[in-house]
C-alpha positions, -999 to +999 in steps of 0.1 A: +058+336+287+034+360+302+041+397+300+043+401+337+069+373+340+089+389+312+086+423+329+097+407+362+127+391+344+138+425+331+132+441+365+153+415+383+181+418+357+181+456+361+182+452+399+212+430+395+231+455+374+221+482+399+234+461+428+268+456+411+270+493+402+261+504+438+284+479+456+314+474+432+338+503+427+355+485+397+321+481+380+316+519+382+350+524+368+342+500+339+310+518+332+327+552+332+354+539+310+329+523+286+311+556+282+343+575+276+356+549+251+323+549+232+322+587+232+358+588+219+348+563+192+320+584+181+341+616+181+368+599+161+342+584+138+353+548+140+336+524+117+304+505+127+325+473+127+350+489+151+322+502+172+307+467+174+340+452+184+344+478+211+309+472+223+314+434+225+347+439+243+332+463+268+303+439+274+328+411+280+345+431+308+312+441+324+299+405+322+331+392+338+329+418+366+293+407+372+302+370+374+331+379+397+307+397+420+282+368+419+310+343+428+321+366+457+286+368+470+281+331+468+314+324+486+306+350+513+271+335+517+287+300+523+313+310+548+324+341+568+358+324+576+389+327+555+393+295+536+421+287+511+397+272+486+374+302+488+404+324+482+413+304+451+378+306+437+376+344+443+411+348+427+401+328+396+370+349+392+391+381+396+416+367+371+388+364+345+380+401+350+417+409+346+421+390+314+390+405+299+402+440+309+437+434+294+420+422+262+398+454+262+429+476+265+446+456+236+414+459+214+411+496+222+448+502+214+444+484+180+413+503+171+422+538+184+459+540+174+451+544+137+424+570+144+447+590+168+475+589+143+452+602+116+440+629+139+475+640+148+484+640+111+455+664+104+464+686+133+500+690+123+492+721+102+478+738+133+510+732+152+535+746+127+562+768+142+546+800+129+514+791+146+530+782+179+534+818+190+498+825+182+486+795+201+509+805+231+495+840+231+459+827+230+466+803+259+482+831+280+453+854+272+427+829+282+445+819+314+451+856+323+414+863+316+403+834+337+426+843+366+413+879+366+377+868+364+380+841+391+408+856+412+443+845+415+434+815+437+452+830+468+433+832+500+431+868+512 
């Protein structure tokens, strides 16, 4: 394959991803969620295997969303009228996205639960009763300082 054809292939693929991001609200939500989940995984120092599983799961959701969009575009290209078979086809494609998203939530739950429990276990010393008063006073001080710096929020 010539370099220009390969370059064009990448260009068209990137344009396809861009189209779906520009036109599909759910795709933007999937991308934002993916970034947040991967960031949380890095912060919680999940294993490389867990990161790989999360990445594959995220890719599955994004791929399903892209195929769903492609199916919708094909159906809309064929007919502008409401047709019961077109509805069934679109519903099936949307169902594939739903199943992949439910799977992603389940995988995320399985991976992150252990890490969050360990994090809470390590934070328990910070939230002992004798530290609660100190934390409360710090929060009150910060909020008071912010209110005095930015104003009370009331319109004068």
